[in-house]
C-alpha positions as CSV (number, residue, x, y, z in Angstrom):
1,M,-10.5,13.4,25.9
2,P,-11.8,16.8,24.6
3,S,-10.7,15.8,21.1
4,S,-12.5,12.5,21.4
5,I,-15.7,14.2,22.6
6,S,-15.6,16.7,19.7
7,S,-15.1,13.9,17.2
8,L,-18.0,12.0,18.7
9,A,-20.2,15.1,18.7
10,V,-19.7,15.6,15.0
11,V,-21.0,12.1,14.1
12,P,-24.6,13.3,13.7
13,A,-23.4,16.2,11.6
14,L,-21.5,13.8,9.3
15,C,-24.7,11.8,8.9
16,L,-26.4,15.0,7.5
17,I,-23.8,15.4,4.6
18,P,-25.9,13.3,2.1
19,I,-29.0,15.3,3.1
20,L,-27.2,18.6,2.5
21,A,-26.0,17.3,-0.9
22,L,-29.6,16.7,-1.9
23,A,-30.7,20.0,-0.5
24,G,-28.7,21.8,-3.2
25,P,-25.1,22.6,-4.1
26,L,-25.1,26.1,-2.7
27,L,-26.2,25.1,0.7
28,F,-23.9,22.1,0.6
29,R,-20.9,24.3,-0.2
30,A,-21.9,26.9,2.3
31,V,-22.1,24.5,5.2
32,G,-18.8,22.9,4.2
33,A,-17.1,26.3,4.0
34,L,-18.4,27.3,7.5
35,L,-17.2,24.0,9.0
36,G,-13.8,24.4,7.3
37,L,-13.4,28.0,8.6
38,Y,-14.2,26.7,12.1
39,L,-11.5,24.1,11.8
40,R,-8.9,26.5,10.4
41,K,-9.4,28.9,13.3
42,K,-9.4,26.1,15.8
43,T,-6.0,24.7,14.6
44,D,-4.2,27.9,13.7
45,G,-2.5,27.9,17.2
46,R,-1.2,24.3,16.7
47,L,0.1,25.2,13.2
48,S,2.1,28.1,14.7
49,H,3.4,25.8,17.4
50,I,4.5,23.2,14.9
51,L,6.3,25.7,12.7
52,E,8.1,27.1,15.7
53,L,9.0,23.6,16.9
54,T,10.3,22.6,13.5
55,E,12.5,25.7,13.3
56,Q,13.9,25.0,16.7
57,D,14.6,21.3,15.9
58,E,16.2,22.3,12.6
59,K,18.6,24.6,14.5
60,K,19.4,21.9,17.0
61,W,20.0,19.4,14.3
62,R,22.4,21.7,12.4
63,E,24.2,22.7,15.6
64,G,24.6,19.0,16.4
65,R,26.1,18.3,13.0
66,R,28.5,21.2,13.3
67,S,29.6,20.2,16.8
68,S,30.1,16.5,15.8
69,G,31.9,17.5,12.6
70,S,30.3,14.7,10.7
71,S,26.9,13.1,10.0
72,S,25.3,11.4,12.9
73,S,23.7,8.7,10.8
74,S,26.7,7.1,9.1
75,G,26.5,9.5,6.2
76,K,22.7,9.3,5.7
77,D,22.1,12.9,6.8
78,E,24.2,14.1,3.9
79,E,21.2,13.3,1.7
80,W,19.6,16.5,2.9
81,E,22.3,18.6,1.2
82,E,21.3,17.0,-2.1
83,V,18.0,18.7,-2.7
84,D,17.6,17.5,-6.3
85,T,18.3,13.8,-5.7
86,Y,15.1,12.7,-7.4
87,T,14.4,15.7,-9.6
88,V,15.9,14.1,-12.8
89,G,13.3,13.9,-15.4
90,T,10.6,15.8,-13.4
91,S,8.3,18.3,-15.0
92,G,9.4,21.3,-12.9
93,N,5.8,22.2,-12.1
94,G,6.6,22.7,-8.4
95,G,6.7,26.5,-8.9
96,K,9.3,28.0,-6.5
97,G,9.3,24.3,-5.6
98,E,12.8,23.5,-6.9
99,A,13.5,23.6,-3.1
100,D,11.8,26.6,-1.5
101,W,8.2,25.4,-1.0
102,D,7.6,25.4,2.8
103,G,4.0,24.3,3.2
104,V,2.5,21.6,5.3
105,V,1.8,18.2,3.8
106,G,-0.6,16.1,5.9
107,F,-0.3,12.3,5.4
108,F,-3.4,10.4,6.5
109,H,-2.1,7.1,7.7
110,P,-3.8,6.0,11.0
111,F,-1.7,2.8,11.3
112,C,1.7,4.3,10.4
113,N,3.6,2.0,12.8
114,A,2.3,-1.3,11.4
115,G,5.5,-2.1,9.6
116,G,3.9,-3.5,6.4
117,G,4.2,-2.8,2.7
118,G,1.7,0.1,2.9
119,E,3.9,1.7,5.6
120,R,7.0,1.3,3.4
121,V,5.1,3.4,0.8
122,L,4.3,6.1,3.4
123,W,7.9,6.5,4.6
124,A,9.4,6.3,1.1
125,A,7.0,9.0,0.1
126,I,7.9,11.2,3.0
127,R,11.6,10.7,2.3
128,A,11.1,11.6,-1.4
129,T,9.0,14.7,-0.4
130,Q,11.7,15.8,2.0
131,Q,14.5,15.5,-0.6
132,R,12.5,17.3,-3.3
133,W,11.1,20.0,-1.0
134,P,13.5,20.2,2.1
135,K,11.5,23.1,3.7
136,A,8.2,21.2,3.6
137,K,6.7,20.1,6.9
138,C,5.4,16.5,6.8
139,I,2.7,15.7,9.3
140,V,1.5,12.2,9.8
141,Y,-1.9,11.6,11.3
142,T,-1.7,8.4,13.3
143,G,-3.5,6.4,16.0
144,D,-0.4,4.8,17.4
145,H,-0.5,6.4,20.8
146,D,1.9,3.9,22.4
147,V,5.0,5.2,20.5
148,N,6.5,8.6,20.3
149,K,8.3,10.3,17.3
150,D,11.8,8.9,18.2
151,A,10.4,5.4,18.5
152,I,8.5,5.5,15.2
153,L,11.5,6.9,13.3
154,S,13.8,4.3,14.8
155,R,11.5,1.6,13.7
156,V,11.4,3.1,10.2
157,E,15.2,2.9,10.0
158,N,15.4,-0.6,11.5
159,R,12.5,-2.1,9.6
160,F,12.8,-0.4,6.2
161,N,16.3,1.1,6.2
162,I,14.7,4.5,5.4
163,H,16.3,7.5,7.0
164,L,14.1,10.6,7.4
165,H,15.0,14.1,8.3
166,P,13.6,14.3,11.9
167,P,13.1,18.1,12.2
168,T,10.5,18.3,9.4
169,V,8.5,15.2,10.4
170,N,5.9,15.5,13.1
171,F,3.1,13.2,14.3
172,L,-0.4,14.2,15.4
173,Y,-2.3,11.5,17.4
174,L,-5.8,10.5,16.6
175,T,-8.3,9.4,19.3
176,T,-10.8,7.8,17.0
177,R,-8.9,5.1,15.1
178,H,-11.2,2.3,16.4
179,W,-13.9,3.7,14.1
180,V,-12.1,2.2,11.0
181,L,-11.5,-1.2,12.5
182,A,-13.4,-4.1,10.9
183,S,-14.2,-5.4,14.4
184,T,-16.2,-2.2,15.0
185,W,-18.5,-3.1,12.1
186,P,-19.4,-6.8,12.2
187,R,-22.2,-6.0,9.8
188,F,-22.1,-3.7,6.7
189,T,-18.3,-3.5,7.1
190,L,-17.6,-1.7,3.9
191,A,-20.0,1.1,4.7
192,G,-19.2,1.1,8.4
193,Q,-15.4,1.5,7.9
194,S,-15.9,4.2,5.3
195,F,-18.2,6.1,7.6
196,G,-15.7,5.6,10.3
197,S,-13.0,7.1,8.1
198,L,-15.0,10.3,8.0
199,I,-14.9,10.5,11.8
200,V,-11.2,9.8,11.9
201,A,-10.6,12.4,9.1
202,W,-12.6,15.0,11.1
203,D,-10.4,14.1,14.1
204,A,-7.3,14.8,11.9
205,F,-8.6,18.1,10.6
206,S,-9.5,19.1,14.2
207,L,-5.8,18.7,15.0
208,L,-4.4,20.5,12.0
209,V,-5.6,21.7,8.6
210,P,-2.7,21.1,6.2
211,D,-1.8,22.9,3.0
212,I,-1.9,19.6,1.1
213,F,-3.8,16.5,2.2
214,V,-2.5,13.0,1.1
215,D,-4.2,9.7,1.8
216,T,-1.8,6.8,1.7
217,M,-4.1,4.1,3.2
218,G,-7.1,4.1,0.8
219,Y,-9.6,6.0,2.7
220,A,-11.4,7.7,-0.2
221,F,-14.1,9.1,2.1
222,A,-11.5,11.1,3.9
223,L,-10.6,12.7,0.5
224,G,-14.2,13.6,0.0
225,L,-14.5,15.2,3.4
226,S,-11.4,17.3,2.7
227,K,-12.9,18.7,-0.5
228,F,-16.2,19.3,1.3
229,L,-14.5,21.3,4.1
230,F,-11.6,22.8,2.1
231,P,-12.3,23.0,-1.6
232,E,-9.1,25.0,-2.1
233,I,-6.7,22.4,-0.5
234,P,-5.1,20.1,-3.1
235,T,-5.5,16.4,-2.4
236,A,-3.6,13.3,-3.5
237,A,-4.3,9.6,-3.1
238,Y,-2.1,6.6,-3.2
239,V,-4.5,3.6,-3.7
240,H,-3.2,0.2,-2.8
241,Y,-6.5,-1.5,-3.8
242,P,-10.0,-0.3,-4.5
243,T,-12.3,-0.7,-1.5
244,I,-14.8,-2.2,-3.9
245,S,-14.1,-3.3,-7.5
246,T,-16.0,-4.3,-10.6
247,D,-14.5,-7.8,-10.1
248,M,-16.0,-8.0,-6.6
249,L,-19.4,-7.1,-8.0
250,E,-19.1,-9.7,-10.8
251,S,-17.9,-12.4,-8.4
252,L,-21.3,-12.4,-6.6
253,D,-22.8,-13.8,-9.8
254,P,-22.1,-17.6,-10.1
255,T,-22.6,-17.5,-13.8
256,S,-20.0,-14.7,-14.5
257,T,-16.5,-15.5,-15.6
258,V,-15.2,-14.7,-12.1
259,G,-18.1,-16.3,-10.2
260,S,-15.9,-18.9,-8.7
261,Q,-13.1,-16.6,-7.5
262,G,-12.6,-14.7,-4.3
263,V,-14.0,-15.1,-0.8
264,H,-17.5,-13.9,-1.8
265,A,-17.7,-16.1,-4.9
266,G,-21.3,-16.9,-6.0
267,Q,-23.0,-15.2,-3.1
268,G,-25.3,-13.0,-5.1
269,T,-28.2,-15.5,-5.3
270,G,-31.4,-15.6,-3.3
271,T,-33.0,-12.7,-1.4
272,R,-30.0,-12.2,0.8
273,G,-27.6,-12.4,-2.1
274,K,-29.6,-9.8,-4.2
275,A,-29.7,-7.5,-1.2
276,K,-25.9,-7.8,-0.9
277,K,-25.5,-7.0,-4.6
278,L,-27.7,-3.9,-4.3
279,Y,-25.8,-2.8,-1.2
280,W,-22.5,-3.2,-3.0
281,K,-23.7,-1.3,-6.1
282,L,-24.9,1.6,-4.0
283,F,-21.7,1.7,-2.0
284,A,-19.7,1.6,-5.3
285,K,-21.5,4.7,-6.5
286,V,-20.8,6.7,-3.3
287,Y,-17.2,5.4,-3.3
288,S,-16.8,6.6,-6.9
289,H,-18.0,10.1,-6.1
290,V,-15.7,10.7,-3.1
291,G,-12.7,9.1,-4.7
292,A,-13.1,11.2,-7.8
293,S,-12.6,14.4,-5.8
294,A,-8.9,13.8,-5.5
295,D,-6.7,16.1,-7.6
296,V,-3.9,13.6,-8.1
297,V,-4.5,9.8,-8.0
298,M,-1.6,7.2,-7.8
299,T,-2.2,3.5,-7.9
300,N,0.2,0.7,-7.0
301,S,-0.4,-1.4,-10.2
302,T,-2.0,-1.6,-13.6
303,W,-4.8,-3.8,-12.2
304,T,-5.6,-1.2,-9.5
305,M,-5.4,1.6,-12.0
306,G,-7.9,-0.1,-14.3
307,H,-10.5,-0.5,-11.6
308,I,-10.0,3.0,-10.1
309,Q,-10.3,4.4,-13.7
310,K,-13.6,2.6,-14.2
311,L,-15.0,3.8,-10.8
312,W,-13.5,7.2,-10.4
313,G,-12.4,8.2,-13.9
314,P,-15.8,9.3,-15.4
315,L,-16.5,11.6,-12.4
316,R,-13.1,13.2,-12.0
317,R,-12.8,17.0,-12.4
318,S,-9.0,16.9,-12.5
319,N,-7.4,16.4,-16.0
320,R,-4.4,14.8,-14.4
321,P,-4.4,11.1,-15.5
322,I,-4.5,8.4,-12.9
323,A,-0.9,7.1,-12.7
324,V,0.8,3.8,-11.7
325,V,3.5,4.4,-9.1
326,Y,4.8,1.0,-8.2
327,P,5.4,0.5,-4.4
328,P,9.1,0.5,-3.3
329,V,10.5,-3.0,-2.7
330,A,13.9,-3.8,-1.0
331,V,15.3,-5.0,-4.3
332,S,18.9,-3.8,-3.6
333,E,18.9,-5.5,-0.2
334,L,17.8,-8.8,-1.7
335,E,20.4,-8.5,-4.4
336,Q,23.1,-8.1,-1.8
337,E,21.8,-10.9,0.5
338,V,20.9,-13.5,-2.1
339,E,23.5,-14.6,-4.7
340,V,22.4,-15.6,-8.2
341,S,25.3,-17.2,-10.0
342,P,26.6,-20.5,-11.3
343,E,27.9,-21.2,-7.8
344,S,24.7,-20.4,-6.0
345,E,22.8,-22.5,-8.5
346,K,24.5,-25.6,-7.2
347,K,23.0,-24.9,-3.8
348,R,19.4,-24.4,-5.0
349,E,17.0,-27.2,-4.0
350,K,13.7,-28.4,-5.6
351,V,11.8,-26.2,-3.2
352,L,8.5,-24.4,-4.1
353,L,8.3,-21.4,-1.7
354,Y,5.0,-19.6,-0.9
355,I,5.5,-16.6,1.4
356,A,2.1,-15.1,2.4
357,Q,0.0,-14.4,5.5
358,F,-2.4,-17.2,6.3
359,R,-5.4,-15.3,5.2
360,P,-8.4,-16.8,3.2
361,E,-7.7,-14.7,0.1
362,K,-4.1,-16.1,-0.2
363,N,-5.7,-19.4,-1.3
364,H,-3.2,-21.8,0.2
365,Q,-5.7,-24.6,-0.5
366,L,-5.3,-24.1,-4.2
367,I,-1.5,-24.4,-4.0
368,L,-1.7,-27.5,-1.8
369,Q,-4.1,-29.2,-4.2
370,A,-1.9,-28.2,-7.2
371,F,1.2,-29.6,-5.4
372,A,-0.5,-32.9,-4.6
373,E,-1.5,-33.3,-8.2
374,F,2.0,-32.4,-9.3
375,V,3.9,-35.0,-7.2
376,K,1.3,-37.7,-7.9
377,T,1.0,-37.3,-11.7
378,S,4.4,-36.1,-12.8
379,K,7.0,-38.7,-13.7
380,S,9.8,-36.2,-13.9
381,P,12.9,-36.3,-11.6
382,A,11.9,-32.9,-10.3
383,A,8.6,-34.1,-8.9
384,K,10.4,-36.9,-6.9
385,E,12.6,-34.4,-5.1
386,A,10.1,-31.5,-4.9
387,K,9.1,-29.9,-1.6
388,L,6.5,-27.2,-0.8
389,V,7.4,-24.7,1.9
390,L,4.7,-22.4,3.3
391,V,6.1,-19.3,5.2
392,G,3.7,-16.8,6.7
393,S,2.7,-14.8,9.7
394,V,-0.2,-15.8,12.0
395,R,-2.1,-12.7,13.2
396,D,-4.8,-14.1,15.5
397,D,-6.9,-17.2,16.4
398,H,-8.6,-17.1,13.0
399,D,-5.2,-17.5,11.3
400,S,-4.2,-20.3,13.7
401,K,-7.4,-22.2,12.9
402,R,-6.7,-21.7,9.2
403,V,-3.3,-23.2,9.6
404,Y,-4.7,-26.2,11.5
405,Q,-7.2,-26.8,8.6
406,L,-4.4,-26.6,6.1
407,R,-2.4,-29.2,8.0
408,L,-5.5,-31.4,7.9
409,L,-5.7,-30.9,4.2
410,V,-2.1,-31.9,3.8
411,N,-2.8,-35.2,5.6
412,E,-5.9,-35.8,3.4
413,L,-3.8,-35.2,0.3
414,H,-1.1,-37.6,1.5
415,I,1.7,-35.0,1.1
416,K,2.7,-34.5,4.7
417,A,6.3,-35.6,4.1
418,R,6.6,-33.1,1.3
419,V,5.2,-30.0,2.9
420,E,6.6,-27.7,5.6
421,F,5.0,-24.9,7.6
422,H,7.1,-22.1,9.0
423,L,5.0,-19.6,11.0
424,D,6.1,-16.1,11.9
425,A,9.6,-16.6,10.4
426,S,12.2,-14.0,11.0
427,W,13.7,-12.0,8.1
428,P,17.0,-14.0,8.3
429,E,15.0,-17.3,8.0
430,I,13.1,-15.9,5.0
431,L,16.4,-14.9,3.3
432,E,17.7,-18.5,3.9
433,W,14.6,-20.0,2.1
434,L,15.0,-17.5,-0.7
435,R,18.6,-18.7,-1.2
436,R,17.6,-22.4,-1.1
437,A,14.3,-22.4,-3.1
438,S,14.0,-22.6,-6.9
439,V,10.5,-21.5,-7.4
440,G,8.3,-18.8,-5.9
441,V,4.5,-19.3,-5.7
442,N,1.5,-17.0,-5.4
443,G,-2.0,-18.3,-5.4
444,M,-4.1,-15.2,-4.7
445,W,-6.8,-14.2,-7.2
446,N,-6.4,-10.5,-8.2
447,E,-3.4,-9.7,-5.9
448,H,-3.4,-6.0,-6.2
449,F,0.3,-5.7,-6.7
450,G,2.4,-8.5,-5.2
451,I,5.5,-7.3,-3.3
452,G,6.2,-10.9,-2.4
453,V,6.5,-11.8,-6.1
454,V,8.9,-9.0,-6.7
455,E,11.0,-10.3,-3.8
456,Y,10.9,-13.7,-5.4
457,Q,12.3,-12.2,-8.6
458,A,14.9,-10.1,-6.8
459,A,16.1,-13.3,-5.1
460,G,16.3,-15.1,-8.5
461,L,13.3,-17.4,-8.1
462,V,11.3,-18.6,-11.0
463,S,7.7,-17.5,-10.3
464,V,4.5,-19.5,-10.7
465,V,1.7,-17.1,-10.0
466,H,-2.1,-16.7,-10.4
467,D,-3.1,-15.5,-13.8
468,S,-4.6,-12.2,-12.6
469,G,-3.9,-8.9,-10.9
470,G,-0.5,-7.3,-10.4
471,P,1.6,-10.5,-10.7
472,K,0.2,-11.1,-14.2
473,M,0.0,-7.6,-15.6
474,D,3.1,-5.9,-14.0
475,I,5.5,-8.3,-12.4
476,V,5.8,-11.8,-14.1
477,V,6.1,-10.4,-17.6
478,D,8.6,-11.0,-20.4
479,V,11.9,-9.2,-20.2
480,E,14.3,-8.8,-23.1
481,G,12.2,-11.2,-25.1
482,G,12.3,-14.0,-22.5
483,F,9.9,-15.2,-19.8
484,T,10.5,-14.7,-16.1
485,G,7.9,-17.2,-14.8
486,F,4.5,-18.9,-15.4
487,H,0.8,-18.0,-14.9
488,A,-1.9,-20.4,-13.8
489,T,-5.5,-20.5,-12.5
490,T,-6.6,-24.0,-11.8
491,P,-4.8,-26.7,-9.7
492,S,-3.9,-28.5,-12.9
493,E,-2.4,-25.4,-14.5
494,F,-0.4,-24.7,-11.3
495,A,0.9,-28.3,-11.3
496,E,2.0,-27.8,-15.0
497,G,3.7,-24.6,-14.0
498,F,5.6,-26.3,-11.2
499,E,6.7,-29.0,-13.7
500,K,8.0,-26.4,-16.1
501,A,9.7,-24.2,-13.5
502,L,11.6,-27.2,-11.9
503,S,12.6,-28.7,-15.3
504,L,14.2,-25.7,-17.0
505,E,17.1,-26.5,-19.2
506,N,18.9,-23.3,-18.1
507,P,17.3,-22.0,-14.9
508,L,20.1,-19.5,-14.2
509,E,19.3,-17.6,-17.4
510,V,15.7,-17.2,-16.2
511,R,16.8,-16.3,-12.7
512,L,19.0,-13.5,-14.0
513,R,16.2,-12.2,-16.2
514,A,13.8,-12.2,-13.2
515,R,16.3,-10.3,-11.2
516,E,16.6,-7.7,-13.9
517,S,12.8,-7.5,-14.0
518,A,12.7,-6.6,-10.3
519,K,14.8,-3.5,-10.8
520,R,11.6,-1.8,-12.1
521,F,10.4,-1.7,-8.5
522,T,13.3,-0.2,-6.6
523,E,12.9,2.6,-3.9
524,E,14.7,5.0,-6.3
525,E,12.2,4.4,-9.1
526,F,9.3,4.9,-6.6
527,A,10.8,8.2,-5.5
528,R,11.1,9.5,-9.0
529,R,7.5,8.7,-9.9
530,W,6.2,10.0,-6.5
531,V,7.9,13.4,-7.1
532,R,6.6,13.6,-10.7
533,E,3.0,13.1,-9.5
534,M,3.4,15.5,-6.4
535,E,4.8,18.4,-8.3
536,P,1.4,19.4,-9.8
537,V,-0.1,19.2,-6.3
538,I,2.5,21.6,-5.0
539,G,1.8,23.8,-8.0
540,L,-1.9,23.9,-7.1
541,N,-1.2,24.9,-3.6
542,E,1.0,27.8,-4.8
543,L,-1.6,29.0,-7.3
544,K,-4.2,29.3,-4.5
545,V,-1.6,31.0,-2.3
546,T,-3.0,29.0,0.6
547,T,0.1,29.1,2.8
548,E,0.6,32.8,2.4
549,K,-3.0,33.7,3.3
550,R,-2.9,31.6,6.4
551,R,0.3,33.1,7.7
552,V,-0.6,36.8,7.2
């Protein structure tokens, strides 16, 4: 409760930050420095406690290994003896950081136990950090109060097959996470959630001030607050998607090239529309300033990098270029679970598979309309046997209503006998469909990356995806001079893509090429790129001697 009260009490102070910025840079920096000093003194005791606890846990872990005579995790703990597992090809800018850097890395991820693709990035990043700098302490700021450390790490192993070194991972529990929920801000959601992230970040710094601050959820305003309070602390950002993009702004204009795309398409007309456009433009300016404060910026795709470069790039002080670090995908697991061979080809069916949550932006309507056009207009044998299978999770009543509306659309299009819905399917069920299907489909406009599309490729499916975003620019691209899938925008183009994908003369050749393409997105490749980008951050920390000053 005291932490919650202190976080609430700081809300008025956070509101004064823009006013301080206008008052002058000297006053702005002075107030930030004073608040930062206050937080450092407040959290020094907890820092000492965590360091002591880590040392004790490390001793217990090593004693346990010696007494058992073998690794307690089926050989996984042996990884920690291989300090340089992912150092091949790195720049060596980690200073004493070949292995000796022992600072505190704070990972800002309030929903760390969610179990999604963003969480896979978090845990893979921590594992890579541990293996490159085994003495580093990784702190995760989370709002998941209902689970303890053992339960979280157990879920990480079971859900992602990622094994971390427990002694050097700790969790600090936030009391203010509700401030970043969309439900807290029914109006002005973008600005509200961003302001809420300032409150949650203050909560985090009130618990512990790290040596390096890393945002892995896309809360750019948290990065800005870190620089306001602690200019000397290096910051890094992993951006899954921009909170606002130039495409979003353009989509409000019905006359623009993207005026018919996205959930806000063409809404920039009239008084209300113009007000919304002005609001978004002002927000984009503030978002650009706070995001540009990060020392190192990683993005999950070429598409995301392009938009972040447009927004943050002109304002960045760091000369480190914005990098693409593809998120880790369970490619190896899919290669083991799904066979791609002449024998498996005989078992493939004329199934078009779309794996996606039933959210508006996934645009299931587009795929249904395209499939209806395909089966009604195509005279090929493939069309006669084709079936569309929609697999996805249902999060709430809104999703349930959306599925009901999609079922109505299926009836209206007279394709009920050719379409199947599989809600909240288990992983074994999904694997079975990946074995049976021939084509993987994605209908979302400007999908930021497209982990599902990589999974299609790893399973040997021929992809038919929207001609935009990550699937177009990074994933469904030519490999070794040959195509791995097809791009489309309109229902007619998707129907044509379905026709081509199901009528390939040598589908196995394309499947093998797609599987080869997926190897660019393995967990090992992510770790190499993560370490390459983090080494300069560790170097910045050492140059400023932050750790040594705080422990004198």
